[in-house]
C-alpha positions in Angstrom: -99.2 -149.7 9.8 -97.1 -152.2 8.0 -94.0 -151.8 5.9 -95.6 -152.7 2.6 -96.5 -150.9 -0.6 -99.4 -152.2 -2.6 -99.2 -151.6 -6.3 -100.8 -153.1 -9.4 -98.9 -155.0 -12.0 -100.9 -156.1 -15.1 -104.1 -155.5 -13.2 -103.1 -157.7 -10.2 -102.4 -156.4 -6.7 -98.8 -156.8 -5.7 -97.6 -156.1 -2.2 -93.9 -155.3 -1.8 -91.9 -154.9 1.4 -90.7 -151.4 1.9 -87.7 -151.5 4.3 -84.7 -149.3 4.4 -81.1 -150.0 5.1 -80.5 -149.7 8.9 -76.7 -149.6 8.5 -77.0 -146.6 6.2 -79.5 -145.1 8.6 -77.0 -145.4 11.5 -74.2 -144.0 9.3 -76.3 -141.0 8.4 -77.3 -140.4 12.0 -73.7 -140.5 13.1 -72.9 -138.0 10.3 -75.7 -135.7 11.4 -74.7 -135.9 15.0 -71.1 -135.0 14.1 -72.5 -131.9 12.5 -74.3 -131.0 15.8 -77.8 -131.8 14.4 -80.3 -133.5 16.7 -81.4 -136.8 15.2 -83.6 -139.8 15.8 -84.0 -143.0 13.8 -87.6 -143.9 13.6 -90.2 -145.2 11.2 -91.9 -143.1 8.6 -95.6 -143.6 8.1 -96.5 -143.0 4.4 -100.1 -142.0 3.7 -102.1 -141.6 0.5 -103.1 -138.0 1.4 -102.3 -135.1 3.6 -105.6 -134.9 5.6 -107.5 -138.1 6.3 -104.6 -140.5 5.9 -102.6 -138.4 8.4 -105.4 -138.0 10.9 -105.8 -134.2 10.4 -109.0 -132.5 11.5 -108.9 -129.5 9.2 -109.5 -131.1 5.8 -112.6 -131.0 3.6 -113.5 -134.5 4.7 -113.1 -135.6 8.3 -115.2 -138.6 9.5 -113.5 -139.0 12.9 -113.2 -136.9 16.0 -110.1 -135.7 18.0 -110.2 -138.7 20.3 -110.0 -141.1 17.4 -107.3 -139.0 15.8 -105.2 -139.0 19.0 -105.7 -142.7 19.6 -104.4 -143.3 16.0 -101.4 -141.0 16.4 -100.5 -142.5 19.8 -100.7 -146.0 18.4 -98.5 -145.0 15.5 -96.0 -143.4 17.9 -96.0 -146.5 20.1 -95.1 -148.5 16.9 -92.1 -146.3 16.4 -93.4 -143.8 13.9 -91.6 -140.4 14.1 -92.5 -139.0 10.7 -95.6 -138.9 8.5 -95.4 -138.1 4.8 -96.7 -139.2 1.4 -93.7 -140.1 -0.7 -91.3 -142.7 0.7 -93.2 -145.9 0.6 -92.9 -146.4 -3.2 -89.2 -145.5 -3.0 -88.6 -147.9 -0.1 -90.5 -150.8 -1.9 -88.7 -150.1 -5.2 -85.2 -149.9 -3.7 -85.7 -153.0 -1.6 -87.1 -154.9 -4.6 -84.1 -154.1 -6.8 -81.6 -154.6 -4.0 -80.4 -151.0 -3.7 -79.4 -149.6 -0.3 -81.6 -146.7 0.5 -83.0 -144.5 3.3 -85.2 -141.5 3.7 -83.8 -138.6 5.7 -86.5 -136.2 6.8 -86.8 -132.9 8.7 -89.5 -133.3 11.2 -90.8 -129.9 12.3 -94.1 -130.7 13.8 -95.0 -133.0 16.7 -98.5 -134.2 15.6 -99.2 -135.3 19.2 -99.2 -131.6 20.0 -101.1 -130.2 17.1 -101.5 -130.0 13.3 -100.4 -126.4 12.5 -96.8 -125.5 11.5 -95.6 -122.7 13.8 -92.0 -122.6 12.7 -90.7 -119.5 10.9 -89.7 -119.5 7.3 -86.0 -119.2 8.4 -86.4 -122.2 10.8 -87.9 -124.3 8.0 -85.1 -123.4 5.7 -82.6 -124.4 8.4 -84.3 -127.7 8.9 -84.2 -128.4 5.2 -80.6 -127.4 4.9 -79.6 -129.8 7.7 -80.7 -132.8 5.7 -78.8 -131.6 2.6 -75.7 -130.8 4.6 -75.9 -134.3 6.3 -76.2 -136.1 3.0 -73.4 -134.1 1.3 -71.1 -134.7 4.3 -71.8 -138.4 4.2 -71.1 -138.6 0.5 -67.9 -136.7 0.9 -66.7 -139.0 3.7 -67.5 -142.1 1.5 -65.7 -140.6 -1.5 -62.7 -139.9 0.7 -62.5 -143.6 1.7 -62.0 -144.6 -2.0 
């Protein structure tokens, strides 16, 4: 549960910090709120896979029980994790390493402390996805208007 991405460069393990720009996070949150979208700034836990890494019980391999899963998810939540996915760690490490301001903006549609199955309708999922797009476009528009 650390903000680091481990990669290999010329066969050697390299660990890079993967932190995002908090000022940009706050700006995007304010934009989302101005559009009436509920938001929360939190940490994203990036895992290597969808099942074991994320503590799911319904994968082909599962060497833990529900109590261990819940302890893990509660520990992650206590550490500030509000989203779990598989893509942002490399992006965060790369952008931090090259000095580019970056964030991830995610639609969280499942509270893993309450279960693993998505119960939202297709229309709800499309709406959640559109909110992220609308927020980013509105933010870019506001920034361009400042120029």
